[in-house]
DRENDRENKE-282002 format. One record per atom (N, C-alpha, C): residue in three letters; residue number from 1; x, y, z. Coordinates in steps of 0.02 Angstrom, whole numbers, plus 32768, in hexadecimal, padded with zeros to 4 digits. Layout:
DRENDRENKE-282002
+-----+-----+------+------+------+
:  aa :   i :   px :   py :   pz :
+-----+-----+------+------+------+
: ALA : NUM :    X :    Y :    Z :
...
+-----+-----+------+------+------+
This chain:
DRENDRENKE-282002
+-----+-----+------+------+------+
:  aa :   i :   px :   py :   pz :
+-----+-----+------+------+------+
: MET :   1 : 3DB8 : EFE6 : C272 :
: MET :   1 : 3DA8 : F013 : C26B :
: MET :   1 : 3DDE : F058 : C268 :
: LYS :   2 : 3DE0 : F076 : C227 :
: LYS :   2 : 3E1C : F0A0 : C214 :
: LYS :   2 : 3E0C : F0E3 : C24B :
: SER :   3 : 3E39 : F0FD : C254 :
: SER :   3 : 3E4C : F137 : C289 :
: SER :   3 : 3E3C : F17B : C25F :
: LEU :   4 : 3E1B : F1A9 : C28E :
: LEU :   4 : 3E17 : F1E1 : C26A :
: LEU :   4 : 3E5C : F211 : C273 :
: PRO :   5 : 3E56 : F246 : C232 :
: PRO :   5 : 3E8E : F26A : C238 :
: PRO :   5 : 3E87 : F29B : C278 :
: THR :   6 : 3ECD : F2B0 : C295 :
: THR :   6 : 3ED3 : F2D8 : C2CA :
: THR :   6 : 3EFC : F30B : C2A7 :
: VAL :   7 : 3EF2 : F34D : C2D9 :
: VAL :   7 : 3F17 : F380 : C2D3 :
: VAL :   7 : 3F1D : F3A9 : C319 :
: GLY :   8 : 3F5A : F3BB : C331 :
: GLY :   8 : 3F66 : F3DA : C372 :
: GLY :   8 : 3F41 : F41D : C378 :
: VAL :   9 : 3F30 : F416 : C3CA :
: VAL :   9 : 3F13 : F451 : C3DA :
: VAL :   9 : 3F37 : F48F : C3C2 :
: ASP :  10 : 3F75 : F494 : C3BC :
: ASP :  10 : 3F92 : F4D6 : C3A4 :
: ASP :  10 : 3F9E : F4D8 : C35D :
: GLY :  11 : 3F80 : F4AE : C330 :
: GLY :  11 : 3F7F : F4B0 : C2F0 :
: GLY :  11 : 3F59 : F4F6 : C2CE :
: THR :  12 : 3F5A : F4EC : C28A :
: THR :  12 : 3F43 : F51F : C26D :
: THR :  12 : 3EFD : F4FF : C252 :
: ILE :  13 : 3ED4 : F53D : C23A :
: ILE :  13 : 3E98 : F51A : C20B :
: ILE :  13 : 3EAC : F4F5 : C1CB :
: ARG :  14 : 3ED8 : F50B : C1B2 :
: ARG :  14 : 3F01 : F4EE : C16D :
: ARG :  14 : 3F19 : F4A7 : C18A :
: GLU :  15 : 3F44 : F49C : C1B8 :
: GLU :  15 : 3F47 : F451 : C1CE :
: GLU :  15 : 3F0A : F425 : C1D0 :
: ALA :  16 : 3EE5 : F43E : C200 :
: ALA :  16 : 3E98 : F422 : C1FD :
: ALA :  16 : 3E7C : F412 : C1B6 :
: MET :  17 : 3E82 : F435 : C192 :
: MET :  17 : 3E6B : F435 : C144 :
: MET :  17 : 3E8F : F3F7 : C121 :
: ALA :  18 : 3ED4 : F3F6 : C124 :
: ALA :  18 : 3EFE : F3C8 : C108 :
: ALA :  18 : 3EEE : F38B : C12F :
: ALA :  19 : 3EEA : F38A : C180 :
: ALA :  19 : 3ED6 : F34A : C195 :
: ALA :  19 : 3E7E : F32E : C175 :
: ILE :  20 : 3E54 : F35F : C16F :
: ILE :  20 : 3E1C : F347 : C15E :
: ILE :  20 : 3E1C : F328 : C11B :
: ASP :  21 : 3E45 : F34A : C0F3 :
: ASP :  21 : 3E47 : F33A : C0A8 :
: ASP :  21 : 3E78 : F2DF : C0A4 :
: ALA :  22 : 3E96 : F2E6 : C0D0 :
: ALA :  22 : 3EB8 : F29B : C0C8 :
: ALA :  22 : 3E8F : F25B : C0E4 :
: GLY :  23 : 3E57 : F273 : C106 :
: GLY :  23 : 3E27 : F243 : C123 :
: GLY :  23 : 3DEE : F23D : C100 :
: ALA :  24 : 3DC3 : F20B : C0FC :
: ALA :  24 : 3D82 : F203 : C0D7 :
: ALA :  24 : 3D49 : F229 : C0FA :
: ALA :  25 : 3D52 : F229 : C145 :
: ALA :  25 : 3D19 : F233 : C16D :
: ALA :  25 : 3CF0 : F283 : C169 :
: GLU :  26 : 3D24 : F2B7 : C14E :
: GLU :  26 : 3D1E : F2EE : C149 :
: GLU :  26 : 3D1A : F319 : C194 :
: ILE :  27 : 3D43 : F2F9 : C1C3 :
: ILE :  27 : 3D4D : F30E : C211 :
: ILE :  27 : 3D93 : F2FC : C223 :
: SER :  28 : 3DA7 : F32F : C247 :
: SER :  28 : 3DE9 : F320 : C26B :
: SER :  28 : 3DD8 : F32F : C2B0 :
: VAL :  29 : 3DF5 : F305 : C2D5 :
: VAL :  29 : 3E00 : F301 : C320 :
: VAL :  29 : 3E3C : F328 : C343 :
: VAL :  30 : 3E29 : F356 : C365 :
: VAL :  30 : 3E52 : F397 : C386 :
: VAL :  30 : 3E7D : F378 : C3CA :
: VAL :  31 : 3EBA : F36B : C3C7 :
: VAL :  31 : 3ECD : F35D : C3FF :
: VAL :  31 : 3F02 : F372 : C41A :
: ASP :  32 : 3F0E : F367 : C45A :
: ASP :  32 : 3F50 : F395 : C48B :
: ASP :  32 : 3F87 : F36D : C484 :
: ALA :  33 : 3FB1 : F388 : C4A2 :
: ALA :  33 : 4001 : F364 : C4A4 :
: ALA :  33 : 4001 : F317 : C4BB :
: LEU :  34 : 3FD0 : F318 : C4DE :
: LEU :  34 : 3FCF : F2C9 : C4FA :
: LEU :  34 : 3FA6 : F2AA : C4DB :
: ASN :  35 : 3F87 : F2AD : C491 :
: ASN :  35 : 3F59 : F28D : C46D :
: ASN :  35 : 3F0B : F287 : C492 :
: ARG :  36 : 3F0E : F2B3 : C4C7 :
: ARG :  36 : 3EC6 : F2AB : C4DA :
: ARG :  36 : 3E8F : F2E2 : C49F :
: VAL :  37 : 3E50 : F2C6 : C49F :
: VAL :  37 : 3E2C : F2EE : C472 :
: VAL :  37 : 3E0C : F32C : C493 :
: GLN :  38 : 3E13 : F35C : C45E :
: GLN :  38 : 3E07 : F3A8 : C488 :
: GLN :  38 : 3DC2 : F3C2 : C462 :
: GLY :  39 : 3DAE : F39F : C41A :
: GLY :  39 : 3D7F : F3BB : C3F4 :
: GLY :  39 : 3D79 : F388 : C3BB :
: THR :  40 : 3D54 : F3A3 : C388 :
: THR :  40 : 3D5E : F38D : C33D :
: THR :  40 : 3D46 : F3D2 : C313 :
: VAL :  41 : 3D68 : F3C3 : C2DF :
: VAL :  41 : 3D5D : F3FE : C2B0 :
: VAL :  41 : 3D3D : F3D7 : C275 :
: THR :  42 : 3D19 : F3EE : C24B :
: THR :  42 : 3CF8 : F3D4 : C20D :
: THR :  42 : 3D01 : F3F9 : C1CA :
: ASP :  43 : 3CF7 : F3DE : C196 :
: ASP :  43 : 3CFE : F405 : C151 :
: ASP :  43 : 3CD5 : F440 : C161 :
: GLY :  44 : 3C97 : F43B : C17D :
: GLY :  44 : 3C60 : F475 : C17F :
: GLY :  44 : 3C84 : F4AA : C1BC :
: ASP :  45 : 3C9B : F488 : C1E6 :
: ASP :  45 : 3CB0 : F4BC : C21B :
: ASP :  45 : 3CE7 : F4F4 : C1EE :
: VAL :  46 : 3D15 : F4CC : C1D1 :
: VAL :  46 : 3D48 : F4F8 : C1B5 :
: VAL :  46 : 3D24 : F51C : C18A :
: ARG :  47 : 3CF5 : F519 : C159 :
: ARG :  47 : 3CDE : F53E : C130 :
: ARG :  47 : 3CBC : F573 : C14A :
: ARG :  48 : 3C8D : F56F : C17E :
: ARG :  48 : 3C62 : F5A3 : C1A2 :
: ARG :  48 : 3CA0 : F5D5 : C1BF :
: GLY :  49 : 3CD1 : F5B3 : C1D7 :
: GLY :  49 : 3D08 : F5E9 : C1EF :
: GLY :  49 : 3D2E : F61B : C1C7 :
: LEU :  50 : 3D38 : F5F5 : C187 :
: LEU :  50 : 3D54 : F624 : C165 :
: LEU :  50 : 3D24 : F64E : C13F :
: LEU :  51 : 3CD7 : F647 : C136 :
: LEU :  51 : 3CBE : F66F : C128 :
: LEU :  51 : 3C9A : F6A4 : C148 :
: ARG :  52 : 3CBB : F6A8 : C18A :
: ARG :  52 : 3CB2 : F6CD : C1C8 :
: ARG :  52 : 3CE6 : F702 : C1C4 :
: GLY :  53 : 3D0B : F6ED : C193 :
: GLY :  53 : 3D53 : F719 : C18B :
: GLY :  53 : 3D96 : F6F7 : C1B9 :
: GLY :  54 : 3D8A : F6BE : C1C6 :
: GLY :  54 : 3DCC : F698 : C1D5 :
: GLY :  54 : 3E07 : F6A3 : C1A4 :
: ASP :  55 : 3E35 : F683 : C1C0 :
: ASP :  55 : 3E76 : F67F : C197 :
: ASP :  55 : 3E9C : F635 : C1A9 :
: PRO :  56 : 3EA1 : F61F : C173 :
: PRO :  56 : 3EBF : F5D3 : C16D :
: PRO :  56 : 3EFF : F5C6 : C1A9 :
: HIS :  57 : 3F1A : F606 : C1B6 :
: HIS :  57 : 3F52 : F601 : C1E0 :
: HIS :  57 : 3F42 : F615 : C230 :
: HIS :  58 : 3F04 : F618 : C22F :
: HIS :  58 : 3EE1 : F625 : C282 :
: HIS :  58 : 3EF5 : F5DD : C299 :
: PRO :  59 : 3EF0 : F5DF : C2DD :
: PRO :  59 : 3EE8 : F599 : C303 :
: PRO :  59 : 3EAF : F572 : C2EE :
: VAL :  60 : 3EB9 : F53C : C310 :
: VAL :  60 : 3E75 : F509 : C2F0 :
: VAL :  60 : 3E47 : F517 : C322 :
: ALA :  61 : 3E54 : F52C : C354 :
: ALA :  61 : 3E2A : F534 : C384 :
: ALA :  61 : 3DDC : F570 : C370 :
: ALA :  62 : 3DFF : F596 : C347 :
: ALA :  62 : 3DC4 : F5C4 : C32F :
: ALA :  62 : 3D94 : F5AB : C308 :
: ALA :  63 : 3D95 : F565 : C2EF :
: ALA :  63 : 3D67 : F53E : C2C6 :
: ALA :  63 : 3D58 : F508 : C2EF :
: ALA :  64 : 3D77 : F4E5 : C30B :
: ALA :  64 : 3D6E : F4A8 : C337 :
: ALA :  64 : 3D2A : F4B1 : C364 :
: ARG :  65 : 3D09 : F475 : C370 :
: ARG :  65 : 3CCC : F466 : C397 :
: ARG :  65 : 3CF1 : F43D : C3DA :
: ARG :  66 : 3CE8 : F474 : C414 :
: ARG :  66 : 3D08 : F455 : C453 :
: ARG :  66 : 3CEA : F41D : C471 :
: ARG :  67 : 3D0E : F3F7 : C488 :
: ARG :  67 : 3CF2 : F3AA : C4A2 :
: ARG :  67 : 3CD1 : F3BD : C4EC :
: ALA :  68 : 3C95 : F3A5 : C4F4 :
: ALA :  68 : 3C64 : F3A9 : C522 :
: ALA :  68 : 3C8F : F3A0 : C56D :
: ALA :  69 : 3C8A : F3C3 : C59B :
: ALA :  69 : 3CB1 : F3AD : C5E1 :
: ALA :  69 : 3C9F : F37B : C607 :
+-----+-----+------+------+------+
C-alpha cells in the first residue's frame, strides 16, 4: 500500500494543498516533528477553510481535523 502524503503540523495550508495534489487520495496526514499523527486535512477541508476567508499562508491547523485523543 502506498503511504499518504504528509505535512508538518507547523506547515501552511498551501503546503497541505501541495501535499494533497501530489497524492491520489485527496488527503494529507498532519504530523508532528516525531512523525506522530496529529490530524488530517482533505481537499474539502482546505476548500471550506479558504471559503471562510482563510489564507493559503495560514497554519494548516486552521483547516485540519484534529486526531481524536
